[in-house]
N, C-alpha and C positions, 0 to 999 in steps of 0.2 A: 381604512388603514391597510398596510401591506399584510398579505396573508402569510408571508414567510420572510423573515429578515434575511438580508443578503449574507450575513455572517454564517447563519445556520445552513443556508443553501450552498455556500461555498464549501463547507465541510461535506455536504452531500456530494458536491462535485469531486472532492478528493476521494470519497468512498467509491464513486463511479470509476475513478482512475484505478483504485485498488482492485475493483471487480474486473475491469478490462485487462489489467496486467496479471490477473490471477493465474492464467494458464502458464505464464512465464514463471511465476512463483511456485506453482505446483510442480513444474519440471525440475526446479532446483530444491526448494525446501521440502516438498512432499516426498520426492524420491530419495533425498538425502536422509530424511528421518526414517524412511522405510529400511534403509541400509543399517540404521542404528537400532532397529527393532522397535521403533515407535510407530506402529501401524496395526491395522486390523480391527476387528470387532470383538464382541464378547469380552473375554478377560483382558484383552489388550486395549479396550475402549478407555479405561481409566488413564493409561499412559498417554493416549492421544489427547484426552481432555486436559490433562496436566500440562502437556506440551503447549497446547493452544492458549491456556490460561497464562502461562509464563511468557509465551511469545507476545501476547498483548501487553504484558507488563514491560517486557524488553523494548517494544516499540514506543510505549508511552515514555519510558525513561530516556530513550534516544531523542524523542521529540522535545521532551522537557529540557534536555541538555542543549540541543540545538537552539531552541527558543531562548534559553538563558544566555547563550553566547551572543545571539542576535541582540538581546537587550543590552548586554555589556557594550556592544559596539554601536548602540543607539538606534537600532532598527526597531522603532516603536510603532509602526503602522499596524492597524488591526486588519483582520481578514476582510471585513466588509469594506474597508477603505482602499484595498489594493485593486484598483481597476484593471491592472494588467494580469492579475492572478488567473482569471478564467482563460486568458490567452495562453498562459504558460501550461495550464492543465491540458488544453486542446493540443498544444504543440508537443507535449509529452506523449499523448495518445497517438499523434501522427507519427512520431519517432518510432513508437512500438509497432505501428502498422507497417512501417518501412523496414523494420528490423534494425533500426539504428541504435536501439538501447544497448546492443552488444558492443558498440564502439566506445562506450564509457568505460575507461580502464578501472581495474580494481585498485583499492588502496592497500598496498603491500602489508603494512603493519596490521591492519584489521584482518586481512586474509590469513596471515600467519597465526594471529591470535585465535581466530575462529577454528582453524585447523587443529591447533594445540588443544583447544577445549574439547573438540569432538573426539580426539584420540584419547584423552584422559577420561572422557565420559563413558567409554567402554568398560571401565573398571567399576563404575557405579551400579547401584541397583536400578532396575527399569524405571521406577518412579523418579528417583533422583536424577537419572540420566535425562528423562523427559523434561524435567524442570530446568536443568542446566542448559541443555541444548535449546530449549524454548527461549529462555531469556537472552541467550547469546545469538539468536537468529539475526538481529540487526547488523551483526558484524560480517555477514556473508557478502561477497561481492555481487552487487545487483544494481544495474543501471537505473531502473525505476525507483528503487529505494533511495539511491543517492539524490535523485531529482526531487523527491518528496521531502527528503531531509533538508534540501536547500530551501524549499518552501517553508518548512518549519522554522528554519533559521531566519528567514525574511520576516516572519511575524514579529520578531523582537519581543516575544513573550513566552515564558516557560509554559504557562497554562495553554496558550494557543498552540504552541509547538507540539505539546503533548496531544491535544485534540486532533491536530492534523495527522499525526502518525497513527493514532488510534483509528481514525476514520479509514485511513489507507489500509491498515492491517486487517480491519474487519471486512473490508471488501474482498481481500484475498483469502479469507478463512474458508469459505465453502469449497473452493477448488482444491486447496491443500488437503482438507479433510477427506474429500472424495478420493484423492490420490492415495492417501494413507489407507482408506477403507478398501480400495480395490485396484491397486497399482498394476497388478498383472492383467486384470480385465481391461483396464484402460489401454495398456500397451498393446494388447492384442487387437482391440477394436480401432485404434487410431494410429495410422502410420506417421512417420516423421513429417512427411509432406502435409498430411491431413492435419496434424497437430499445429504446424506453422500457419496453415490457412485459417484454422479455427481461431488461433491466437490473434492474428492480424485482423480478421473480420470483426472480432469482438472489439478490438481497439477502434476500428473505423466507426462501428455503430455507436460506441460510447462517445467518440469525438463529435459525431453528428448530434447526439443527444445534448451534449453540453453547448454546442453552437446554438441549438434551438432555445435552450433555457437561458443562456447568458446573452446579454447585449454586447456583441462584438463589433458589428458593422453599423447597424442602424439602431440607435438608442430607443428603448421601449419606454414610453411615457417619461421622457427625459425631463419634462417640465416639473414632474413630481419627484425627480431624483431617484427613480427606481433603476436598478442596474441588472435586473433579471426578470424573466417571465414567470413571476411567482404568483400572479393573480391577486385579486383583492377580495376582501370580505367586508360586508357592511357591519357597522357597529351596532 
């Protein structure tokens, strides 16, 4: 039997996308939260933890909403049945490698709403501020985020959409946390050019990894209906 079902593996692919685009997220979410005082270690660690907890909740709610809308419009395919989904994930990574994710325009309404929330958050206590900013993170203008939200929409399922967004947000978590823990150190060690090279190189490596694992050009064991290089285990 298959060692890993395609649905679970595809969620793993979305996680890889989150990991590969994490430097982009760290440059936006990480530095933004540092400016709001949600950063550091020691006594500040609690606010960082609260921020990430509510950030995951925010992404899950965004995916749930997108999936529910997809279901409303009759997009009822499951992740495992979307044979083109791996191609879209790789295409997204290639776009990041080429710097094209910046070409995706921001949604004005959500951008204004996000800005208003951040301004008001300054009046809150650090803990409450971290929670509010965290849950509102999906409102930030972000090309990779919009692309993954489209994937969540295409699942046609609130549950699946939520899983897609959670996998994506978990992939970006380490880089954002690292930025919050040492943003000054990172900015000193990595120039703007070096940062861009690192971000694009990570996207290329992730794209190659997905190409290896998913069957894009030459089906792997097509006779048995397998769609990824997941391996097999004996019963």
